[in-house]
C-alpha positions, -999 to +999 in steps of 0.1 A: +092+246-079+078+221-104+048+201-094+019+180-108-012+200-103-049+192-105-073+221-108-105+202-113-116+167-104-118+143-134-097+121-155-059+119-153-057+141-184-065+170-160-031+167-144-007+194-153+031+198-149+034+234-136+057+259-119+041+268-085+051+286-053+073+266-028+054+253+003+056+272+036+065+253+068+042+258+097+056+256+132+056+218+134+064+211+098+095+203+078+101+210+041+113+180+022+133+182-011+115+152-026+137+125-043+110+099-049+072+096-044+054+063-047+021+058-066-009+044-047-044+035-058-057+063-037-039+088-060-062+078-089-093+081-067-082+115-054-078+128-090-113+116-098-127+131-067-140+098-054-115+093-025-127+098+011-102+127+014-109+156-009-082+183-008-091+219-017-084+226-054-058+232-068-035+206-053-008+180-060-016+143-053+010+120-039+008+103-004+043+091+005+077+105-003+114+101+005+139+130+004+160+154+024+149+181+049+157+215+036+138+236+061+123+231+096+095+249+114+101+271+145+090+244+170+108+215+153+136+202+175+141+165+167+149+170+130+175+191+112+183+203+077+200+176+058+183+146+075+172+119+050+136+109+057+106+091+045+072+107+051+035+105+047+017+134+032-020+140+031-014+151-005+013+170-023+040+144-029+043+147-067+063+179-064+099+190-060+091+201-024+065+193+002+056+204+037+050+176+061+041+174+098+068+160+121+042+134+133+045+116+100+083+113+095+108+085+098+146+084+094+157+064+064+179+035+074+215+038+061+211+008+037+177+020+022+177+038-012+151+066-018+129+044-041+126+018-014+119+044+013+091+060-008+076+026-014+077+014+022+052+030+045+017+024+030+024-010+014+042-026+043+025-010+073-010-016+057-002-053+053+015-057+087-012-039+107-040-058+088-024-092+093-010-088+128-033-063+145-067-069+128-066-106+116-042-119+143-025-142+118-010-172+135+019-195+127+008-225+106-024-209+094-034-208+057-032-172+044-045-163+009-032-131-005-053-118-035-037-093-059-003-106-049+014-089-079+010-054-065+030-036-039+005-042-010+000-078-020+037-086-022+043-070+012+015-092+026+032-123+011+065-114+027+049-107+061+028-138+060+060-159+054+078-142+083+049-149+106+051-186+097+018-188+077+013-211+047+009-186+020-013-190-012-009-161-036-034-152-063-028-129-093-038-125-129-005-134-147+023-159-144+048-131-143+032-117-111+029-151-096+066-158-102+075-127-081+051-138-054+069-171-052+102-153-049+088-133-020+078-165-002+044-178-015+044-216-013+014-220-036+000-198-064-033-194-083-038-177-116-074-164-113-077-157-150-074-195-157-082-213-124-112-213-101-100-196-069-124-214-046-116-249-060-079-243-059-078-231-023-099-260-011-076-284-031-044-269-017-057-268+019-071-304+016-106-292+022-099-270+052-101-237+035-083-204+043-079-191+078-071-156+066-078-140+033-062-107+025-081-090-003-073-056-019-091-065-051-128-070-045-152-081-072-152-118-083-118-124-067-133-115-033-165-135-040-147-167-051-121-167-023-148-159+003-164-192-006-132-210+005-130-197+041-122-221+069-142-224+101-138-192+121-119-177+092-111-140+089-117-121+057-098-089+054-114-063+030-084-041+022-096-023-010-114-026-043-088-023-071-112-040-095-137-012-091-163-037-080-173-035-043-187-069-034-217-076-011-218-104+015-250-119+028-250-120+066-262-156+067-230-167+050-210-153+079-230-176+103-224-208+083-187-210+094-186-183+121-166-161+097-152-127+107-155-101+079-129-075+088-127-040+073-093-024+071-086+013+063-050+021+072-056+058+074-074+054+107-041+044+124-023+074+109-049+097+123-062+081+155-039+053+166-004+065+158+011+041+184-001+011+163+015+026+132+048+035+149+051+000+165+045-015+131+071+007+115+097-002+141+092-039+133+092-033+096+125-013+097+141-042+117+131-067+091+143-044+063+177-039+079+181-077+082+171-081+045+139-100+053+117-076+034+125-057+002+101-036-018+097-047-054+099-017-077+082-025-110+083+008-128+099+043-124+087+075-141+100+111-141+078+138-124+064+151-157+050+116-165+031+112-132-002+106-151+015+076-169+027+063-135-008+064-120-023+047-151+003+019-149-009+012-114-046+018-119-047-006-149-026-032-131+001-032-157+029-029-131+045-055-108+050-043-073+053-006-066+055+023-091+078+052-083+080+088-095+115+101-095+121+138-088 
């Protein structure tokens, strides 16, 4: 099969488009003929060797795929050859075929194309579990979504709207903010030209944000943190800026602020019931047309490095997809 292979950690230039052996299904695995694989920020970190998961070299990156089952392991009974599925991989998605455990599969709804399926799990379940399970977002609360032009940010905007929050979206371009408004943001802030803290306080009439969803880090985190409401909840989702901010503990005391860390991989590994309950709700919303992934760019498999660069450098709007 054809696959994107990394043989040594480093820059994206180390990625190679190669012919390699087909994967082998273990007893509880299925083999998927991959039709689409979405790009996530973790793919760039994995190539660099700075991600918390370090696969043994050589390997293919790629964390979530959609496709068709072409082979099942000896102990697999709930799935069959020909089933259309979306799946999470630990790695290996940027390839024509991938072996995946049956614990990490979902049937693709009839009205869902492969590119939406590949873009669905990480962006939407991350946002949903963070807002519902960790931050306990309530109807009528002020929700600030930083990095609202990306796939995770846009998903958070949609989910915040569905939960009845008053959504403020921040991003670095008017094009990204326009999409956030289409997804349900009532207010927007361009953080390249406006002071995030001042704008949040102005929009909320001095109250501040009840929940801040931040996948960006850096100055965006620091500015928005200064606009927290009393007993506000700050969700640290990721650090796309490359700058991991520090928070002085006394600032948490001033307003009884909760600083909440969120790593979605924990639920995939240790709390699968939380993830599966989340996915059930998300599929219901999708089937009713209430949430729809925004696909910003698509690339062929041989241009996977370009796809990862597009996401890493924040050139893309929404999700980036590799077509196989």
